[in-house]
Each structure stands twice: as C-alpha cells, then as structure tokens.
C-alpha positions in Angstrom: 38.7 275.0 -122.1 41.2 272.5 -123.2 44.6 273.9 -124.1 46.1 272.9 -127.5 48.8 275.3 -128.0 49.8 278.5 -126.4 47.5 280.4 -129.1 44.9 277.8 -129.4 42.2 276.5 -126.9 39.1 274.3 -127.7 35.7 274.8 -126.0 34.7 271.3 -124.6 31.4 272.1 -126.2 32.8 271.8 -129.7 33.5 268.3 -129.2 30.8 265.5 -129.4 31.5 261.9 -128.0 29.3 258.9 -129.0 29.8 255.2 -127.5 29.5 252.4 -129.8 30.1 248.8 -129.4 33.9 247.9 -130.0 34.9 245.6 -132.3 37.1 242.6 -131.8 37.2 239.6 -129.2 36.3 240.1 -125.6 33.6 237.5 -124.8 30.2 238.5 -123.9 31.5 241.7 -121.9 32.2 243.0 -125.5 28.7 242.3 -127.0 26.8 244.3 -124.3 29.0 247.3 -123.4 29.8 250.4 -125.4 33.6 251.3 -124.7 34.4 252.6 -128.1 34.3 255.9 -128.8 33.9 258.0 -131.7 35.0 261.8 -130.9 33.5 264.6 -133.6 35.0 267.8 -134.2 33.7 270.5 -136.5 36.6 272.1 -137.4 34.9 273.9 -140.4 33.1 276.1 -137.9 35.1 275.8 -134.9 35.7 279.4 -133.7 38.9 278.2 -132.1 40.9 277.8 -135.0 42.7 280.2 -137.1 41.9 279.7 -141.0 45.2 278.8 -142.1 45.3 275.8 -139.3 41.9 274.8 -140.1 43.0 274.4 -144.0 46.2 272.3 -142.7 44.1 270.4 -140.4 41.7 269.4 -142.8 44.3 268.4 -145.3 45.9 266.6 -142.7 42.7 264.7 -141.3 42.4 263.1 -144.6 39.8 260.2 -144.7 38.9 261.0 -141.1 37.4 264.5 -142.1 34.0 264.6 -144.0 32.9 266.5 -146.7 31.3 269.0 -144.2 34.5 269.3 -142.8 33.8 267.5 -139.6 36.6 265.3 -138.2 35.6 261.8 -136.9 37.9 259.9 -134.6 37.2 256.4 -133.4 39.2 254.9 -130.6 38.7 251.4 -129.4 42.0 250.0 -128.6 41.4 249.8 -125.0 38.9 247.9 -122.9 37.6 250.9 -120.8 35.3 253.9 -122.1 37.6 256.3 -120.0 40.6 255.3 -121.9 39.2 255.1 -125.1 38.0 258.7 -124.6 41.3 260.0 -123.4 43.0 258.3 -126.4 40.3 260.0 -129.1 41.0 263.4 -127.5 45.0 263.1 -127.5 44.7 261.8 -131.3 42.5 264.8 -132.1 45.2 267.4 -129.8 48.2 265.7 -131.6 46.4 266.4 -135.0 45.6 270.1 -134.1 49.1 270.6 -132.8 50.6 269.3 -135.9 48.4 271.6 -138.3 49.4 274.3 -136.1 53.1 274.4 -137.2 53.5 276.1 -140.3 55.1 274.5 -142.8 58.8 275.9 -144.1 59.1 277.6 -147.2 61.2 276.0 -149.8 64.1 277.6 -150.5 65.2 277.3 -154.1 68.8 276.2 -154.5 71.1 275.9 -157.4 73.4 272.8 -158.4 77.1 273.2 -157.8 79.7 273.5 -160.4 81.2 270.1 -159.6 77.9 268.3 -159.9 77.1 270.2 -163.2 80.5 269.0 -164.4 80.3 265.3 -163.2 76.8 265.2 -164.6 78.4 266.2 -168.3 81.2 263.8 -167.7 78.7 260.7 -167.0 76.6 261.8 -170.1 79.6 262.1 -172.6 80.2 258.5 -171.0 77.0 257.1 -171.6 77.0 258.7 -175.4 80.5 257.2 -176.1 79.0 254.0 -174.8 76.1 254.2 -177.3 78.3 255.1 -180.0 80.2 251.8 -179.7 77.0 249.9 -179.8 76.0 251.5 -183.1 79.0 250.2 -185.4 77.8 248.8 -188.4 79.5 246.0 -189.9 80.5 245.4 -193.7 80.3 242.0 -193.3 
C-alpha cells in the first residue's frame, strides 16, 4: 500500500507503469534504453478514492486525464529508470494530495460604507468631466 494521506492509501496494483524511450539528447545510450516512464492510474474506477476527491482529481489533472478517467503521467527528466519511476509516482501523489484538500467555501462580503462613498464621488467627478466636454459652441 502506498500512503497518500491519513485517509487515502493506494494499492500498488492500481498503478500501471510502461517504459518508453526518452526524447532528447543522450547519444547512443538514449536510442537503445527505455528510461522514460508512463505511469497510468485509473482514477475513475479506483476504490481507494472517495467520490469528491475523485472529481477534484480528474478536474485538476486536466489534459493528463483521458476521457475514461485514466491519469497518465510521463516522466523523462532523469537518465535512470528508477529516478523517473520515483518522479512519476511523486507527481501523482502530489496531485492526489492536492485534490484531497476540499476547497474553502466563499463567504460573501459586502462593500464598506467608505468604499461606496468613494465610488459615488468618483462617478460624480467623471460625470462632471464629461459634462464639461459636451459644452456646445454658438460660434
């Protein structure tokens, strides 16, 4: 089990790793080794995630989530397969941790009396300026 938060833990069987060839420089070594990692996590069907967390996770994942609700994270920043695996897993866990925090509800506020007065004074000044522009000449 992979501990994400106090209440959420993922089973290793829910994660699927695929190794691909990493893009970018590296000479002959990069052309023959598969060091980049594609980590797949089926968030839509995961029994480990509560429904609100699942919804927020899929919304946060954005383009990393497929239409079926599978989150795909590709890591190719390091030259070793192990470091890329660790990086991909840590990025997924960070995403889930971020989704696990419920958003704070907005508390409606009202404008202060002073801000209302300043707004009305500014409107009056702007109105006076526009009135001065509109004087017609009898010339």
